[in-house]
C-alpha positions in Angstrom: -1.6 -52.5 2.7 0.1 -49.8 4.9 1.2 -47.9 1.8 -2.4 -47.9 0.5 -3.7 -46.4 3.7 -1.0 -43.6 3.6 -2.0 -42.8 0.0 -5.6 -42.5 1.0 -4.9 -40.2 4.0 -2.7 -37.8 2.0 -5.4 -36.2 -0.1 -7.6 -35.8 3.1 -4.8 -34.0 4.9 -4.1 -31.8 2.0 -7.8 -31.0 1.7 -7.9 -30.0 5.4 -4.8 -27.8 5.1 -6.3 -26.1 2.0 -9.6 -25.4 3.8 -7.7 -24.0 6.8 -5.7 -21.7 4.6 -8.9 -20.6 2.8 -10.5 -19.7 6.2 -7.5 -17.5 6.9 -7.6 -15.9 3.5 -11.3 -15.1 3.9 -10.3 -12.4 6.4 -8.2 -10.5 3.9 -7.7 -7.7 3.4 -9.4 -5.9 6.3 -9.8 -8.7 9.0 -13.5 -8.1 9.5 -15.0 -10.3 12.2 -16.9 -13.4 11.0 -18.7 -16.3 12.7 -18.6 -20.0 11.9 -21.8 -20.0 9.9 -20.8 -17.0 7.8 -17.4 -18.6 7.1 -19.0 -21.9 6.2 -21.4 -20.2 3.7 -18.7 -17.9 2.2 -16.3 -20.8 1.6 -18.8 -23.6 0.9 -17.3 -25.7 3.7 -19.6 -27.9 5.9 -20.3 -26.1 9.2 -18.9 -29.0 11.3 -15.7 -29.0 9.3 -15.4 -25.2 9.6 -15.9 -25.4 13.3 -13.2 -28.0 13.7 -10.7 -26.1 11.7 -11.5 -22.8 13.5 -10.7 -24.5 16.8 -7.3 -25.6 15.4 -6.6 -22.1 14.1 -7.5 -20.6 17.5 -5.3 -23.0 19.3 -2.4 -22.0 17.2 -3.2 -18.3 17.5 -3.9 -17.9 13.8 -7.4 -16.8 14.8 -8.8 -15.2 17.9 -12.4 -14.9 19.1 -14.1 -11.7 20.2 -15.5 -12.7 23.6 -18.5 -10.3 23.2 -19.6 -11.0 19.6 -18.2 -14.6 19.6 -17.0 -14.0 16.1 -13.4 -14.6 14.9 -10.6 -12.4 13.4 -7.0 -13.0 12.5 -4.7 -13.7 15.5 -1.1 -13.1 16.6 0.4 -15.9 14.4 -1.2 -14.5 11.3 0.0 -11.0 12.2 3.6 -12.2 12.6 3.5 -13.7 9.1 2.0 -10.6 7.7 4.5 -8.3 9.4 7.4 -10.5 8.1 6.1 -10.4 4.6 5.6 -6.6 4.7 9.1 -6.0 6.0 10.5 -8.3 3.3 8.7 -6.4 0.5 9.6 -3.0 2.0 13.3 -3.9 2.2 13.3 -5.3 -1.3 11.5 -2.2 -2.6 14.1 0.2 -1.0 17.0 -1.8 -2.5 15.4 -2.0 -6.0 14.3 1.7 -6.0 17.5 3.3 -5.1 19.4 3.1 -8.5 16.2 4.1 -10.4 15.7 7.1 -8.2 19.3 8.2 -8.7 19.0 7.8 -12.5 15.7 9.7 -12.5 17.2 12.6 -10.5 20.1 12.8 -12.9 17.9 12.8 -15.9 15.4 15.4 -14.5 17.9 17.5 -12.6 15.7 17.6 -9.6 15.3 15.9 -6.2 13.6 12.5 -6.2 11.9 10.5 -3.4 10.1 7.4 -2.6 6.9 7.8 -0.6 5.7 4.6 1.0 2.6 3.3 2.8 3.1 2.6 6.5 -0.2 1.4 8.0 -2.7 4.1 7.1 0.0 6.8 6.8 2.5 7.7 4.1 6.2 8.3 4.9 9.3 9.5 3.0 11.3 6.3 2.8 14.1 7.3 0.4 15.4 10.4 -1.3 18.0 11.5 -3.7 19.0 15.2 -3.7 19.0 16.9 -7.1 22.2 18.2 -8.7 21.0 21.8 -8.9 22.2 24.5 -6.5 18.6 25.2 -5.4 16.9 21.9 -4.6 14.2 20.3 -2.4 15.6 18.4 0.6 13.4 15.6 1.8 13.4 14.6 5.5 13.7 10.8 5.3 11.3 9.0 7.6 8.9 12.0 7.8 5.2 11.3 7.7 3.6 13.3 4.9 0.2 15.0 5.0 -2.0 12.9 2.6 -4.0 15.9 1.5 -1.0 17.7 0.0 1.8 15.1 -0.8 1.8 14.0 -4.4 2.9 10.5 -3.6 0.2 10.0 -1.0 -2.4 11.2 -3.4 -1.4 8.8 -6.2 -1.2 5.9 -3.8 -4.6 6.5 -2.3 -6.2 7.1 -5.7 -5.5 3.5 -6.5 -6.4 2.1 -3.1 -9.3 0.0 -2.1 -12.3 2.2 -0.9 -12.4 0.6 2.5 -8.7 1.2 3.1 -9.1 4.8 1.8 -11.9 5.3 4.3 -9.5 4.3 7.1 -6.9 6.8 5.8 -9.4 9.6 5.6 -10.1 9.4 9.4 -7.2 11.7 9.9 -7.8 15.4 10.0 -6.6 17.5 7.0 -4.2 20.4 7.9 -4.5 23.7 6.0 -1.1 25.0 5.1 -2.1 27.8 2.7 -4.8 28.9 0.3 -3.9 26.1 -2.1 -4.5 23.3 0.4 -7.4 20.9 -0.1 -9.1 20.5 3.3 -12.6 19.1 2.5 -13.3 15.4 2.0 -15.5 16.1 -1.1 -12.8 18.0 -2.9 -10.1 15.4 -2.0 -12.2 12.5 -3.2 -13.0 14.3 -6.5 -9.2 14.9 -6.9 -8.4 11.2 -6.3 -10.9 10.3 -9.1 -9.0 12.5 -11.5 -5.7 11.2 -10.5 -6.8 7.6 -10.9 -7.6 8.4 -14.5 -4.3 10.0 -15.3 -2.0 8.0 -13.0 -0.1 11.2 -12.1 -0.6 13.3 -9.0 0.7 16.8 -8.2 1.5 19.2 -5.4 1.4 22.7 -6.8 2.5 24.7 -3.7 -0.2 23.1 -1.5 2.1 22.8 1.5 5.0 25.1 0.6 4.1 27.8 -2.0 7.5 27.8 -3.6 7.7 24.0 -4.0 6.0 21.8 -6.6 6.0 18.0 -7.0 4.6 15.2 -9.1 4.3 11.5 -8.5 3.5 8.1 -10.1 2.5 4.9 -8.2 4.5 1.8 -7.6 2.4 -1.4 -7.4 3.2 -4.4 -5.3 3.0 -8.0 -6.8 -0.7 -8.3 -5.8 -1.5 -5.1 -7.8 -2.1 -2.9 -4.8 -0.4 0.5 -4.7 2.6 0.2 -2.4 4.6 3.4 -2.9 5.2 6.3 -5.3 8.1 7.9 -7.1 8.2 11.6 -6.5 10.0 14.4 -8.3 10.1 17.7 -6.4 11.8 21.1 -6.8 11.3 24.9 -6.7 8.2 26.2 -8.4 10.2 28.4 -10.8 11.7 25.3 -12.4 8.8 22.8 -11.9 6.7 24.7 -14.4 3.7 23.3 -16.3 6.0 22.6 -19.3 8.5 20.7 -17.2 5.8 18.7 -15.5 4.3 17.7 -18.8 7.7 16.7 -20.3 8.6 14.7 -17.2 5.5 12.4 -17.2 6.8 9.7 -19.6 10.1 9.3 -17.7 8.3 9.3 -14.3 5.9 6.7 -15.5 8.6 4.5 -16.8 10.6 4.7 -13.6 7.6 3.7 -11.5 6.9 0.8 -13.9 10.4 -0.5 -13.8 10.4 -0.6 -10.0 7.0 -2.3 -9.9 8.1 -4.9 -12.4 11.2 -5.8 -10.3 9.0 -6.5 -7.3 7.5 -9.6 -9.0 
């Protein structure tokens, strides 16, 4: 008789756990505030059940309540898990990308880098110096201007519109006459890049430096980083850029596939 009761309770417990997880997932990806009624309707869970599970999630810091709106958002415990996951993926990406970047640099004869999302910014996470005497030297860890950096452009061209909106809150810096500084021009450029899958920097920050990039996608399909080839403008000609596209695409694809 005792075994029978345990078997009946197990599905109920599993169901409650699944509902609690679905409540947490409902806040992805932007953690917008929601109330009990809104969550109940969105997930098709009875309001009383939703309220009970929310209290449990608040008690364990997976959710927190805004004292003014009385609505809920993800809490500290959820943030810790998200941070751990992001760090794990980032560390894995750096290890996976290194040999592919080295191989690409040797094949193209130019410097190669990995530009990676960091919050709503993009940073230079890895670089391999090219074999040529005159080469472009990346500053590892540097935050790059999203309106000129080829990697940032290709990442944001594939990003969710809401996330893109957050990124565009930063002010564009004009470096020279080639720099895009208006929101309209930038958004139009991102549409073109999304179609081709390749982004360029044709002297938009440094007149004598050109670059091209292709996106690396994380396991959930979102753009995570970009492979960048950069070098002096006199070598990074239109013919060179066109010839390099297939190899650049293949490198980004290989890195993306290894993240799964």
